[in-house]
C-alpha angles and dihedrals in degrees: 000000000000127000128196125181121212131175121230134160094349094309136097117237118205106204110200121195127187138014115340094209129121094296092042093050091049090051095056106020099099096044092043092050092049090049092050090050095053115033126080095216130021133186114191113211111209097169091112096041107110098182136019121199131180094272090056090050088049092054091049094044096049092047092047091051091048091052095045092049091057095043097254124139127240134179134172124217144176099033114160120231096271095045091047090050090057092048091051094043091055094047093244089132089063090063103033129036114244113214128191097225146006096264093054091045094053091045090051091052091053092058 
C-alpha cells in the first residue's frame, strides 16, 4: 500500500494505492493517523484501492473519529463497488460521507 498526500482547494487529499489489508494498513497507519490529527479537511482517494479488509476499515474509522472529534472534515471518494460494499456493511458510511469522485468530495468539504 502506498500513500501520497496532495493539496487541492484548501484540502488535503490522501491518495491510497494497493490492497488495504493487514500489510497495507501497517504500511500507512502511522502517516494516515498523523495526517488525520493535523489537517482541517481531508479527502481520502480510494480509486486505486483494489481490496479493503477489516484492518483498512479500522485505519479509516479511527482517523475519521479523530478528525470529527476535533471538528475537522473528512470524506471518502472513488471506492469501487466491492470496496464501497465493505464501507457500507461496516457502517462507515454513517460516519463519513462517501462521494463518487474528487470534484464532489472537494465540494462536500467546502460545505
